[in-house]
N, C-alpha and C positions, 0 to 999 in steps of 0.2 A: 821221549824226543832227547837227541842228543844237543851238548851244548852248541853247536854248530849250526842248528838247524835256524834259529832265528835269523842268523847271518845267510843262510841260503833263502830264508824266507824275503827278508829284506831285498835282496839281489833280485827275485824273481818278480816281487811287485816293481821294484824299479824298471824292470826290462819291459814288462806289460804296460806300464805308465807311457815308456818310451814308445812302445808300436804304437799304442794308441793315438799318441801324439801324432805319429807318422802317418797315420791314416787319416785323420783330420784334416793336416797340412793338405793332403793329395787331394779331396775333395770338398773342400770346403773355404772359404775366404777367412781368414784370421778374425777371432770374434773382434778385437778392436778396430778392423777396417770393417767388416760387416756393419758396426754400430754406426759408420759415418753416411751409408747409403741412405739417401732422403726418400721419405715416405713418396709413395706415386701418385701423381697428380691426376685428376680426372681431365679427360678431355671428351670432343664429338664423339659420339657413338658409343660411349660406355655406357652401360646396364648396370643400375643398383637399387637394391632395395631400401627403402624407408621405412622404420617400425616407430611408430608414436606410441609409448606406453599408455594404455588405457583408452586410447582413440583409434579404434579400429579404422573408421572412415579415413582416416589421415595416413593410414598403412597402405604401400602399394610399391611398384616397380615402376622406375623412371629412367628413360633413354635421354643421354646429354644431347641436346638438338646442335645442329652445324653452326648455332650462334653462340654454344658455350651454357645454354641456360636449360631449365626444366620449368615445368608450368606444374607449382605445386598448390594443392586447395589451401585456400583461405588467403594464402599471402602471395601468390601470382606468380610473376616470373622471377626467377634466382638464378644469378650468375655461378656457376658452379666450376666451370673450365678453370684450372689452372691452382684448383684448390684441394688439398687432400679428404679423405673420406671423415677424418675427424673434423675438420674445418668446416666441411659441409654441414655435418651436424650440430657442430655450434652456432651455424648461420641460421639454419631451420630453428634451432632452439630458441634463438634471440626473436626472430620474426612472429613465430609462433606465440611468443610471451604476451601477445596484445591480444591473442584469441583464446588460449589456454593455460589455465592456471599450471605453472611450474613444468612444462612440459618437458618428456625425458625423450631426445630422439636418439636412435640407433640406425648406423648406415653400413649397408654390407655391400662391396662390390661383386656383381655377377659376372660382367663381361668388361676386360680393359680393351677394348675394340680400338680406343687411339693409340694402346700400346702395341709393339711387336716384338717380337724375337725373330731371329733370322739361323736357318740351320743349311748348312752347304758342306759340301764335299761327299763322300761316301754314303749317301741316304737314297730311296728310290725316288724322293719326290722334293727335292731340295727347294727351298722357297721362303717367303716371308709369312709368319703366323701371328695370330692377335694374342698378347698376352693373357692369360688368366690369373687372377689372385692367387698365389702359392704355388704356381706351376714349376715342376721341376723337369730335369733333363732327360727322364726316361720320357712323360708326356710330349715333350718338344720332338722327340727321336720318333715316336710314335705317330704325331701327326705328318712327319716328313716322309711316311711311308716304311718306316723300319731302317735296318742298316741294308748296306748294298753289300756284294758277295766280298769285296775286295775291302770292304773297312777293316780298320784298327780300332776296335770299340773301345779298347782299353788307354787310347792316346787320344781320345778326344781332347778339344781345346776348347774353353769357353773364353771369350774376350769379353770383356768389360770395362767400361768407363767410371772411375769412382774417385770423386773430390778431382776431376781434370787428368787423372792419371790413368793409362790403360793398363789393365791388367790382363794376364793370360794366365789361364788355369788349365792343367791338366785333370781330367777328370776319367775315371776308370768306371766306364758306363756299363761294360759287360758285368764286373764285379757288382757293380749295385742291381743289375737284374737278378744274377744269382744269390743276391742277399748277403753276398761278402764285405760290402761297404756302404755306408750311409749316402741316402740320395743327396742330392745335388739341386737346390732352389736357386730358379732363375729369376733374373731381374728385367722389367722392360729395356730394351735395348740391346740386350745381349746377342752374342753371336758365336753359334756352336758350329765349329768345324769338325767334321769327321775327316781323319787322312785315312789314305791307301795304306793297306799293308804292305812293309818292303820286305820281300824272302831273300 
């Protein structure tokens, strides 16, 4: 190895880090901004599973009613609309404390029917779709019937409201599908717009 090799290696590592940073910026919200995104609150129509450790009879799937409540064993009606999954877990743990010794409650959201994402532009079935926990942009485009013939797939735009600010993010969806870019996770209320290719 020559004396200049460490210099070349350092330069190479720097270029790789810079390239990785650019790819991150293209398909993801910067980490500090993503941290500001509020947890998703539950609403009418949402479906979640509650598991109570060691209490099989209390474990089950619940759908939030139009009044924002669920009917839970032992404790009766519980207001859950407007609360996050972790908050509902805490509420149920507190209520069950009168009946179960040190209850350990876990909650897993299965369907966010009260939350929506919007897919517009050059897709086969543009429209509004229920948000699912962990939903990504590939899933959203698939729900919309896939890209249309004139879609500029790598210029897809996601509009998101974050802390009162409107963010517009360019997402290279074709590259994601080809495994050349990281996937992009959506949030409730996101608007996905697929523009037309400009020849």
